[in-house]
N, C-alpha and C positions, 0 to 999 in steps of 0.2 A: 131698683126701679132697670127695666134692659134699655140696654146701649140698642140704639138705634143700626139698620142695615146699612152695611156700609153701601153709599153712594153706587157704585158701578155693578154692582148685585140689584138693585132696582132696578138701574138700565136697562138691563141684560132681560131681566126678569119683563119689565114692560113691555120690550119689543119682541120675547118670545110672546110674551098673552095677544099683545097687538095683532102679529102674525097668526095665530088661532082661532083670533074672535075672525077676523078676517076672513081666512078659511071657512070658518060654519056662519057666514054672511052669507059668499058668497054661493055656499053649498045648498042652504036652507032657506035662504030669500030671493037668491038672482035664480037656480038653479044652474050655476056653474059648474062645468066637471073639468076636475083632471087628473085623469088617471091615476097615474104615479104619483100626485101629492096626495088623493084622495084615499089609497090604501094606508100610504106610512106617514100622514104628517102628525097626526095625532097620538098614533103611538109613539112617534120620536118627539113628540112635544111634552107626552104624559110628565117622567120623570122631571126634566126641567124645570117645571110648572108645580110639580106635588111637591116633592121632597124640600125642595125651600121650608113649606107648610110644616114639613115633620122635623124637621133640625129645628125651625120658629119654634112647636110647641116642643119640643124638648128640651131645649133650650133656656124655656119658658118655666116646664114643670122641676127641672134638674139645676137649681141654681150651682156647681159643683161644675158641670161639666158644661162646654163652650157648646158643641156640637153633639150628634150620636155619632156614638163609634164607625166608624165608615164601615167593619163586618155586618153590623147593624141593621145600616141603611141597605145595603145588598142584599140581607135577609128579608126585609121589609118589602124591596121590589121582587127580590121571586118570588114571595107569596103573592104582592099585587099582581103579581104577570099571570100567574097560574088562576087567578081569580076572576081576571078579566078575559082569561081565553081559554078556561074551561067551565068556569060554573058559570060567567055570567050566559055562554050560549044556552047553558044548560035551564036557565030560568026566563029567558025571552029568544024565543023562536025567532025574531026579529033580526039578532047578532048573531053572525060567523065567527067563528073558531078561524083564524087566520096562521099557520105557524110562521109564517115570515113576520109578522105579528112582533115575536120574542127577539127577530135581530134588531126588529128599530126600535123595540120598548130598551133592549142594551144598549146599544149606540146613544140611545138617550142619559140612561144612565152614566154612561161610562163621561159622557157632554158635561153633565152633571158633574160629579165624581170629578175632574178633573179641573172645573169653572171652582167649585168649593176649595180645594188645594189652592189653585190660584188670590180665590179671594180671600180666602183666611188664613192660608199660611199653615196649614194642618198637617197631619200626617207626614 
């Protein structure tokens, strides 16, 4: 049986998810626009919301290792960045590659890695 996530991680995830959903509702339902936020918030929140799921799945599948090694997490993140910014715009013309997104993805990754180290006291 897997141990429960630390309560502070769950709390942070809920806050980030609430911000993400509120922004999406504001954009899609109420047609609100915040030029700076619209361009940067989704990539900034992507890894702090997605990578805990990667860690959880790794922990679920690999009983010996608590979390995916940091170097592998960085590798997965780089592959996802390339997929989101290069492959997805080729597959869907409504999506636009934005080089600044790499900065926001990287900041989100660094935030997650810092939070992960703080919460789980690893590395």
